[in-house]
C-alpha positions as CSV (number, residue, x, y, z in Angstrom):
1,M,-35.7,18.0,-0.3
2,Y,-37.2,20.7,2.0
3,A,-40.2,18.4,2.8
4,T,-37.8,15.5,3.5
5,R,-35.7,17.5,5.9
6,K,-38.9,18.8,7.6
7,S,-40.2,15.3,8.1
8,A,-36.9,14.1,9.5
9,W,-36.8,17.1,11.9
10,R,-40.3,16.3,13.0
11,R,-39.4,12.7,13.8
12,Q,-36.4,13.8,15.8
13,L,-38.6,16.3,17.8
14,L,-41.1,13.6,18.6
15,L,-38.5,11.0,19.6
16,P,-40.1,8.6,22.1
17,L,-39.1,9.3,25.6
18,S,-38.4,5.6,26.1
19,Q,-35.4,5.9,23.7
20,V,-33.6,8.5,25.9
21,S,-31.0,7.0,28.3
22,I,-28.3,8.2,30.5
23,R,-25.5,6.0,31.9
24,V,-25.1,6.5,35.6
25,G,-22.3,4.4,37.1
26,C,-23.5,0.8,37.1
27,C,-26.9,1.3,35.3
28,S,-28.7,3.1,32.6
29,L,-31.5,5.5,33.3
30,Y,-34.2,5.6,30.7
31,G,-36.6,8.4,29.8
32,P,-39.6,7.6,32.0
33,L,-37.4,7.0,35.0
34,I,-35.4,10.2,34.4
35,L,-38.6,12.1,34.3
36,F,-39.8,10.5,37.5
37,L,-36.5,11.3,39.2
38,L,-36.7,14.9,38.2
39,L,-40.2,15.2,39.6
40,I,-39.2,13.8,43.1
41,P,-37.4,16.9,44.5
42,P,-40.2,19.4,43.7
43,L,-42.9,17.0,44.9
44,V,-41.2,16.5,48.2
45,L,-40.4,20.2,48.6
46,V,-44.0,21.3,47.9
47,W,-45.6,18.5,49.9
48,P,-43.1,17.4,52.5
49,G,-45.7,15.3,54.3
50,L,-45.6,12.8,51.4
51,V,-42.5,11.2,52.8
52,P,-41.3,10.6,56.4
53,L,-37.9,12.3,55.7
54,K,-37.1,15.8,54.6
55,L,-35.6,16.1,51.1
56,F,-32.1,17.1,52.3
57,Q,-32.3,15.6,55.8
58,L,-29.5,13.1,55.1
59,W,-27.3,15.5,53.2
60,G,-24.2,16.1,55.3
61,W,-21.2,14.6,57.0
62,W,-21.5,13.7,60.7
63,G,-18.8,12.2,62.9
64,N,-15.0,12.1,62.5
65,L,-13.0,10.3,59.8
66,L,-11.7,7.7,62.4
67,D,-15.2,6.6,63.2
68,I,-16.1,6.3,59.6
69,A,-12.9,4.3,58.9
70,R,-13.7,1.9,61.7
71,L,-17.1,1.2,60.1
72,F,-15.8,1.2,56.6
73,W,-12.6,-0.9,56.6
74,P,-14.2,-4.4,56.3
75,I,-15.9,-3.5,53.0
76,P,-12.8,-2.6,50.9
77,A,-10.9,-5.5,52.6
78,I,-13.4,-8.0,51.4
79,G,-13.6,-6.3,48.0
80,L,-9.8,-6.6,47.6
81,L,-10.0,-10.3,48.6
82,L,-12.7,-10.9,46.0
83,T,-10.7,-9.1,43.4
84,L,-7.7,-11.4,44.1
85,I,-10.0,-14.5,43.9
86,N,-11.1,-13.2,40.4
87,I,-7.6,-12.8,39.0
88,P,-8.3,-15.4,36.2
89,V,-11.4,-13.4,35.1
90,I,-9.6,-10.1,35.3
91,R,-6.8,-11.5,33.1
92,R,-9.3,-12.8,30.5
93,R,-11.0,-9.4,30.5
94,A,-7.9,-7.2,30.5
95,D,-9.1,-5.3,27.5
96,I,-12.1,-4.0,29.5
97,V,-10.1,-3.3,32.7
98,L,-7.4,-1.5,30.7
99,A,-9.9,0.7,28.8
100,G,-7.8,3.8,29.5
101,D,-6.4,5.1,32.7
102,S,-9.5,7.2,33.1
103,S,-11.4,4.0,34.1
104,I,-10.2,4.5,37.7
105,L,-11.3,8.1,37.7
106,S,-14.7,7.0,36.3
107,G,-15.0,4.6,39.2
108,I,-14.5,7.4,41.6
109,W,-17.2,9.5,39.9
110,A,-19.5,6.4,39.8
111,G,-19.3,6.5,43.6
112,V,-20.7,10.0,43.6
113,W,-23.5,9.6,41.0
114,E,-24.6,6.1,42.2
115,E,-25.1,7.5,45.7
116,L,-27.0,10.5,44.5
117,V,-29.3,8.2,42.4
118,F,-29.7,5.2,44.6
119,R,-29.3,6.5,48.2
120,W,-31.2,9.8,47.5
121,L,-33.4,10.1,44.4
122,L,-34.5,6.5,44.0
123,F,-34.8,6.1,47.8
124,Y,-37.1,9.0,48.0
125,G,-39.0,7.8,44.9
126,A,-39.6,4.5,46.8
127,L,-40.8,6.4,49.8
128,L,-43.4,8.0,47.6
129,C,-44.5,4.9,45.8
130,I,-44.5,2.2,48.6
131,P,-47.6,3.6,50.5
132,L,-49.5,3.7,47.3
133,A,-48.5,0.2,46.4
134,N,-49.6,-0.9,49.9
135,I,-53.0,0.6,49.4
136,L,-53.4,-1.1,46.0
137,T,-52.4,-4.5,47.6
138,F,-54.8,-4.0,50.5
139,G,-52.0,-4.0,53.0
140,L,-50.4,-7.2,51.7
141,L,-47.1,-5.3,51.0
142,Q,-46.7,-4.2,54.6
143,W,-47.6,-7.7,55.9
144,F,-45.0,-9.2,53.6
145,Y,-42.3,-6.8,54.7
146,S,-43.1,-7.0,58.4
147,T,-43.3,-10.8,58.4
148,I,-40.8,-12.1,55.8
149,L,-38.7,-9.6,53.9
150,G,-37.8,-7.2,56.8
151,P,-36.7,-9.9,59.3
152,L,-34.8,-11.7,56.6
153,A,-32.8,-8.6,55.6
154,D,-32.2,-7.8,59.3
155,F,-30.8,-11.3,59.9
156,V,-28.4,-11.4,56.9
157,T,-27.1,-7.9,57.7
158,F,-26.4,-9.0,61.3
159,H,-29.0,-6.6,62.7
160,Q,-26.7,-3.6,61.9
161,L,-29.6,-1.8,60.2
162,H,-32.3,-2.9,62.6
163,A,-32.9,0.7,63.8
164,Y,-33.6,1.8,60.2
165,L,-35.4,-1.4,58.9
166,F,-37.8,-1.3,61.8
167,S,-37.8,2.4,62.7
168,N,-40.2,3.5,65.4
169,Q,-39.7,7.1,64.2
170,Y,-40.3,6.6,60.5
171,G,-42.2,3.4,60.2
172,W,-41.9,0.3,58.0
173,V,-41.9,2.4,54.7
174,V,-38.3,3.5,55.2
175,G,-37.1,-0.1,55.7
176,M,-39.0,-1.3,52.6
177,A,-37.6,1.6,50.6
178,I,-34.1,0.7,51.7
179,I,-34.5,-2.9,50.5
180,S,-36.3,-2.1,47.3
181,T,-33.8,0.6,46.2
182,N,-30.9,-1.6,47.1
183,G,-32.3,-4.3,44.9
184,G,-31.9,-2.0,41.9
185,F,-28.3,-1.2,43.0
186,R,-27.6,-5.0,43.2
187,D,-29.1,-5.7,39.8
188,G,-27.1,-2.8,38.3
189,H,-23.9,-4.8,39.1
190,S,-25.2,-8.1,37.7
191,Y,-22.5,-7.9,35.0
192,Q,-20.0,-8.8,37.7
193,G,-21.3,-12.3,37.9
194,P,-23.2,-14.1,40.7
195,M,-20.5,-13.3,43.3
196,G,-20.4,-9.6,42.4
197,W,-24.2,-9.5,42.2
198,A,-24.6,-10.8,45.8
199,W,-21.7,-8.8,47.2
200,S,-23.2,-5.6,45.7
201,W,-26.3,-6.1,47.7
202,F,-24.3,-6.2,51.0
203,C,-22.3,-3.2,49.8
204,G,-25.5,-1.3,49.1
205,M,-26.9,-2.1,52.5
206,F,-23.7,-1.0,54.1
207,L,-23.8,2.3,52.2
208,F,-27.3,2.9,53.6
209,L,-26.0,2.3,57.1
210,M,-23.2,4.7,56.4
211,M,-25.6,7.3,55.1
212,F,-28.0,7.1,58.1
213,R,-25.2,7.2,60.7
214,Y,-22.8,9.7,59.1
215,G,-24.6,11.4,56.2
216,L,-24.9,11.1,52.5
217,F,-21.5,12.7,51.9
218,A,-19.8,10.1,54.0
219,A,-21.5,7.4,51.9
220,I,-20.2,9.0,48.8
221,F,-16.7,9.2,50.2
222,A,-16.8,5.5,51.3
223,H,-18.2,4.4,47.9
224,S,-15.6,6.3,45.9
225,C,-12.8,5.0,48.1
226,Y,-14.0,1.4,47.7
227,N,-14.1,1.8,43.9
228,L,-10.6,3.4,43.9
229,C,-9.1,0.5,45.9
230,V,-10.7,-2.3,44.0
231,M,-10.3,-0.8,40.5
232,T,-6.7,0.1,41.1
233,L,-5.9,-3.5,42.2
234,A,-7.8,-4.9,39.1
235,W,-5.9,-2.4,36.9
236,L,-2.5,-3.6,38.3
237,I,-3.4,-7.2,37.8
238,A,-4.5,-6.6,34.2
239,R,-1.2,-4.8,33.4
240,Q,0.9,-7.8,34.3
241,R,2.6,-9.5,31.3
242,M,0.3,-11.9,29.5
243,T,1.0,-15.5,28.8
244,P,0.5,-16.7,25.2
245,D,-2.9,-18.3,26.1
246,E,-4.1,-15.0,27.7
247,A,-2.9,-13.0,24.7
248,R,-4.8,-15.3,22.3
249,V,-8.0,-15.1,24.4
250,L,-7.6,-11.3,24.4
251,Y,-7.0,-11.2,20.6
252,D,-10.1,-13.3,20.0
253,R,-12.2,-11.1,22.2
254,R,-11.1,-7.9,20.5
255,L,-11.6,-9.4,17.1
256,E,-15.1,-10.5,18.0
257,A,-15.9,-7.1,19.4
258,L,-14.6,-5.5,16.2
259,Q,-16.7,-7.8,14.0
260,S,-19.8,-7.1,16.1
261,S,-19.3,-3.4,15.8
262,Q,-18.9,-3.6,12.1
263,R,-22.1,-5.6,11.8
264,Q,-23.9,-3.0,13.9
265,I,-22.7,-0.2,11.7
266,V,-23.9,-2.0,8.6
267,S,-27.3,-2.7,10.2
268,N,-27.7,1.0,11.3
269,T,-26.6,2.2,7.8
270,S,-29.2,-0.1,6.1
271,V,-32.0,1.2,8.4
272,S,-31.0,4.8,7.7
273,L,-30.9,4.3,4.0
274,K,-34.2,2.5,4.1
275,G,-35.7,5.5,5.9
276,I,-34.3,7.9,3.4
277,V,-35.7,5.9,0.5
278,E,-39.1,5.9,2.2
279,Q,-39.0,9.6,2.8
280,D,-38.1,10.3,-0.8
281,S,-40.9,8.1,-2.2
282,P,-43.5,9.8,-4.3
283,D,-46.3,9.2,-1.8
284,T,-44.3,10.9,1.0
285,I,-43.3,13.9,-1.0
286,S,-46.9,14.4,-2.3
287,S,-48.3,14.2,1.2
288,D,-45.8,16.8,2.5
289,N,-46.6,19.1,-0.4
290,E,-50.3,18.9,0.3
291,N,-49.7,20.1,3.9
292,P,-47.0,22.8,3.5
293,T,-47.8,24.5,6.8
294,S,-47.9,21.3,9.0
């Protein structure tokens, strides 16, 4: 029994890093990425010349609330319109939207964590990696950005980020880091469907604009306010009295989720029991007894 417990403890201690994950707003961060993100701040602090921006250069709140509101108001307005367009989808997925009143609060916190991850850590990670990738591609990455990707992003964002996408002060790397990081932000919202996927890209670019003009804290404020507005409206729509057809769809969804959860529990239990049987096999026990100090 002691040998079995020691073997199980050893396996837990050596759990592969790839199996570690943390949920941050719209996406899950896995072990290698978490490790990379933790290494970014000390790297930039020790070697500030690695990136064109200081580590905390964009931390702050500049400008007054009225200026921020003037820049911000079209985003929640369009978000609320898209929410109204998606009323049938929200009604069908009412069980998810109404997953506790804390879902609105979690949306506000998502605005904080997603900004810290995408607009700061991943953005600085891209600033570190892009020059290396450009060297490995013999300058092809810079050519692709300067000729195709950068002008296209500048056009579809109505040239609002032109000063940052083609910055004379920081160079093309900052613009490429904005677009590549925002691609991850967009893909993290792919669960919202094609419309939400595309709209998330524009929202992410707007939040970069907000950060460069008014600071990271202003971007966090804007993101949290957007989530509050949109998720509150979705919550109110989902709370409306259901029709018989909607109730039937919701019942089927919950039943399917329950059956899926039960199948997963059975599968996990079978795997655990199989592992215990293998641990208690005569070969395993004899092997542990031969190496009592390992």
